[in-house]
C-alpha positions as CSV (number, residue, x, y, z in Angstrom):
1,M,1.6,-11.2,25.7
2,P,0.3,-8.4,28.0
3,V,-2.2,-6.5,26.1
4,T,-0.8,-3.3,24.9
5,P,-2.6,0.4,25.0
6,P,-3.9,1.8,21.6
7,T,-2.2,4.7,20.9
8,A,-4.0,7.2,18.2
9,Y,-2.9,7.7,15.1
10,T,-1.9,11.7,14.4
11,H,-2.1,12.4,11.2
12,G,-5.3,10.0,10.0
13,H,-5.7,9.5,6.7
14,A,-7.3,13.0,5.1
15,D,-6.3,14.0,1.6
16,S,-4.3,16.6,2.6
17,V,-1.8,13.4,4.7
18,L,-2.9,11.0,1.7
19,R,-1.1,13.6,-0.5
20,S,1.9,13.3,1.4
21,H,2.4,9.5,2.1
22,R,1.3,9.2,-1.6
23,W,4.5,10.9,-2.6
24,R,6.4,8.5,-1.0
25,T,8.3,5.5,-3.2
26,A,10.9,2.9,-2.8
27,D,13.3,5.1,-4.0
28,N,13.2,8.2,-1.8
29,S,11.8,6.4,1.4
30,C,14.0,2.7,1.4
31,A,17.0,2.9,-0.6
32,Y,18.6,1.9,2.6
33,L,16.8,-1.3,2.8
34,L,16.6,-2.0,-1.7
35,P,20.2,-3.9,-2.1
36,H,19.2,-6.3,0.7
37,L,16.0,-7.2,-1.1
38,R,16.1,-9.5,-4.1
39,A,13.7,-11.7,-6.7
40,G,11.5,-14.3,-4.9
41,T,12.1,-12.8,-1.5
42,S,9.2,-12.6,0.6
43,L,8.3,-9.7,2.9
44,L,5.9,-7.8,5.1
45,D,5.2,-4.3,5.1
46,V,3.9,-3.3,8.4
47,G,2.1,0.2,8.2
48,S,1.6,0.1,4.5
49,G,-0.6,3.2,4.1
50,P,-2.0,4.0,0.6
51,A,0.9,1.6,-0.2
52,T,2.9,3.2,-2.4
53,I,5.9,1.8,-1.0
54,T,4.6,-1.7,-0.8
55,A,3.2,-1.4,-4.4
56,D,7.4,-0.5,-5.6
57,L,8.8,-3.6,-3.2
58,G,5.8,-5.8,-4.1
59,R,7.8,-5.7,-7.8
60,V,11.2,-5.4,-6.2
61,I,10.6,-9.0,-4.7
62,A,8.9,-10.1,-8.0
63,P,7.4,-13.3,-7.7
64,G,8.3,-13.4,-3.9
65,A,5.0,-13.4,-1.3
66,L,3.8,-9.2,-0.3
67,T,2.0,-9.1,2.6
68,A,0.8,-5.5,3.8
69,L,-0.2,-4.9,7.6
70,E,-2.9,-2.1,8.5
71,M,-4.0,-1.2,12.1
72,N,-7.6,-0.8,11.3
73,D,-10.2,-1.4,8.1
74,E,-10.0,2.0,6.7
75,A,-6.6,2.2,6.6
76,A,-6.1,-1.5,4.8
77,A,-8.9,-0.5,2.6
78,L,-6.4,2.3,1.2
79,S,-3.6,-0.6,0.4
80,R,-5.3,-2.9,-1.5
81,A,-6.9,-0.3,-3.3
82,E,-3.3,1.5,-4.4
83,L,-2.3,-2.6,-4.7
84,D,-4.5,-3.2,-6.7
85,R,-5.0,0.0,-8.7
86,Q,-0.7,-0.6,-9.9
87,G,-1.7,-4.7,-10.3
88,V,0.7,-5.8,-7.6
89,A,-0.5,-8.7,-5.9
90,A,-0.9,-8.9,-2.2
91,T,-2.0,-10.2,0.6
92,V,-3.7,-7.5,3.4
93,L,-4.3,-8.0,6.6
94,T,-5.7,-5.9,9.6
95,G,-3.7,-6.0,12.8
96,D,-1.8,-5.6,15.4
97,A,1.7,-4.8,14.7
98,H,2.5,-5.9,18.6
99,D,1.2,-9.0,18.3
100,I,1.2,-10.1,14.6
101,D,-1.1,-12.6,13.7
102,L,1.6,-14.4,11.6
103,P,3.5,-17.7,12.2
104,D,7.3,-17.6,13.5
105,D,9.8,-17.3,10.3
106,A,7.0,-16.6,7.9
107,V,8.8,-14.0,6.0
108,D,11.9,-13.3,4.4
109,A,12.1,-10.1,4.7
110,S,9.6,-7.2,7.1
111,H,9.6,-3.1,6.7
112,A,8.3,-0.3,8.0
113,H,8.3,3.3,7.7
114,Q,7.1,5.4,9.5
115,V,5.6,3.1,11.8
116,L,7.4,3.2,14.7
117,Q,7.1,6.9,16.1
118,H,3.5,6.0,16.1
119,V,2.7,2.8,18.3
120,A,2.8,2.2,22.5
121,D,5.6,0.1,22.2
122,P,8.4,0.0,19.5
123,V,10.7,-2.4,21.0
124,Q,7.8,-5.3,21.5
125,V,6.8,-4.3,17.2
126,L,10.9,-4.9,16.3
127,R,10.4,-8.0,18.4
128,E,7.7,-9.3,16.8
129,M,9.1,-8.3,13.3
130,A,12.1,-10.5,13.8
131,R,9.6,-13.3,15.0
132,V,8.3,-13.5,11.9
133,T,11.0,-12.9,10.0
134,R,13.0,-16.3,9.2
135,P,16.7,-16.5,10.5
136,G,19.2,-15.0,8.3
137,G,16.4,-12.6,6.8
138,V,16.5,-8.9,6.9
139,I,14.1,-5.9,9.0
140,G,14.4,-2.6,8.2
141,V,12.9,0.6,9.5
142,R,13.2,4.4,9.2
143,D,11.5,7.0,11.0
144,S,11.5,10.9,11.0
145,D,12.9,13.3,14.3
146,Y,10.7,16.1,14.5
147,T,13.2,18.1,16.6
148,A,15.6,17.7,14.1
149,F,13.3,19.0,11.3
150,T,15.4,22.2,10.8
151,W,14.2,25.3,7.9
152,W,15.2,28.8,6.9
153,P,13.9,31.3,6.6
154,R,12.5,30.9,10.7
155,V,9.0,31.3,10.2
156,P,7.5,31.8,14.0
157,A,4.7,29.9,12.8
158,L,6.6,27.2,12.4
159,D,8.0,26.6,15.1
160,E,4.7,26.8,16.7
161,W,3.8,23.6,14.6
162,L,6.4,21.8,15.5
163,R,5.3,22.6,19.4
164,L,1.9,21.9,18.9
165,Y,2.6,18.3,16.6
166,L,5.6,17.0,19.4
167,L,2.6,18.0,21.6
168,A,-0.1,15.9,20.2
169,A,1.8,13.0,18.6
170,R,3.2,12.3,22.8
171,A,-0.3,12.9,24.2
172,N,-1.4,10.3,21.4
173,G,1.2,8.1,22.9
174,G,3.5,8.1,20.3
175,E,7.5,9.1,19.9
176,P,8.2,11.5,17.4
177,D,11.8,11.4,17.8
178,A,11.6,8.2,17.3
179,G,14.7,8.1,14.5
180,R,17.9,9.1,17.0
181,R,15.9,6.7,19.3
182,L,15.7,3.2,16.5
183,L,19.5,1.8,18.0
184,S,18.5,2.1,21.5
185,W,14.8,0.3,20.8
186,A,16.2,-2.4,18.3
187,H,19.0,-3.1,21.4
188,A,16.3,-3.3,24.0
189,A,14.4,-5.6,21.4
190,G,17.4,-7.9,22.0
191,L,18.5,-7.4,17.6
192,H,22.7,-6.9,17.5
193,D,23.7,-7.8,14.1
194,L,22.5,-4.6,12.4
195,E,23.9,-1.4,10.0
196,A,22.6,2.2,11.2
197,G,22.6,4.5,9.2
198,S,20.0,8.1,8.7
199,S,19.2,10.0,5.6
200,T,17.4,13.3,4.6
201,W,14.2,15.0,3.0
202,C,15.2,18.1,1.7
203,F,12.2,20.6,-0.4
204,A,13.7,23.6,-1.5
205,T,12.8,24.1,-5.2
206,P,10.4,26.6,-6.3
207,D,8.2,23.0,-6.9
208,D,8.8,21.6,-3.7
209,R,8.3,24.5,-1.2
210,A,4.8,24.9,-3.0
211,W,4.1,20.8,-2.5
212,W,5.1,20.5,1.0
213,G,4.3,24.2,2.4
214,G,1.3,23.7,0.9
215,M,0.1,20.5,1.6
216,W,0.6,21.1,5.7
217,A,-1.3,24.6,5.0
218,D,-4.2,22.1,4.0
219,R,-3.1,19.3,6.6
220,I,-2.9,22.4,9.9
221,L,-6.6,23.1,9.0
222,D,-8.2,20.0,7.8
223,S,-6.6,16.7,9.3
224,A,-7.0,14.4,12.8
225,L,-4.0,16.7,13.8
226,A,-6.1,19.5,13.3
227,R,-9.4,18.2,15.2
228,Q,-6.8,17.1,18.0
229,L,-5.4,19.8,18.7
230,L,-8.7,22.2,18.9
231,E,-10.6,19.4,21.0
232,D,-7.5,19.4,23.6
233,G,-7.7,23.0,23.8
234,H,-4.0,23.6,22.6
235,T,-4.7,26.2,20.0
236,D,-8.2,27.5,18.3
237,H,-9.3,28.0,14.6
238,A,-7.3,31.5,14.6
239,G,-4.1,29.6,15.6
240,L,-4.3,27.3,13.0
241,Q,-4.8,29.6,10.6
242,R,-1.7,31.2,11.7
243,I,0.3,28.1,11.0
244,S,-1.1,27.8,7.6
245,D,-0.2,31.0,6.4
246,G,3.1,30.7,7.8
247,W,3.2,27.4,5.7
248,R,2.5,29.4,2.5
249,E,4.4,32.3,4.0
250,W,8.0,30.0,3.9
251,A,7.2,27.7,0.3
252,A,6.7,31.3,-1.4
253,H,9.5,32.8,0.5
254,P,12.9,32.5,-2.1
255,D,15.6,31.4,0.5
256,G,13.2,28.4,1.4
257,W,14.4,25.5,2.3
258,F,13.3,22.4,4.8
259,S,15.1,19.4,5.6
260,I,13.8,16.1,7.1
261,L,16.1,14.2,9.4
262,H,15.4,9.8,9.5
263,G,16.8,7.5,11.4
264,E,17.5,3.8,9.4
265,L,18.2,0.5,9.9
266,V,18.8,-2.8,8.4
267,I,18.5,-5.7,10.9
268,R,19.5,-9.2,10.1
269,V,17.8,-11.5,12.0
């Protein structure tokens, strides 16, 4: 197959990023897929990251075989550490989701959460997930849609955060508005037996605002995203500090509300 140009992972793996990713569970991040899994199912989790979702899925499918795929050794080590910590047996692979190092029909199910927005060719990744999934199996994908994020009150610094994030993600070869495009990507991959839907995360309680806003207040100052924005000259340290302060302003507001839209697909192979 043709070589796919590499992309840079916009978020990176700073502690501020992992605070967000480790919050994710099967219940809050792939509830749409759970009714299609059962004990004994073998599953591939593409882009497992810190593997909190992966571990949950492993318990759902046990004693089925669980495989996690990550793009490099650093990310794979994060997956391995969490799976070991939770006592979930799994094989952790390092490789390219555009060319998955598994034979045809290797698993009963494959899953990717917040992955297709970061890859150079999401259609090819879907083709590969379909190739390694047995006929009669299922694929689950879920991606957020940044332009569809909405919040109140309208803190100008958050508008600037979104503008800069979209700029950085697209410069890295990704598509941050992936949620709305999942259906079209599946069709382009030749996958038509599917269910398309959406769901949201909503942060509106004082505790949720403090966690979400505080996490982004730190993340915009110290993460791969922050370094990229500075190195590419899109802002300066003062600009990042204004955004960080804006996140804390939003989090402290009693009317603060933030909703994140996700597109979802369940694809039958």
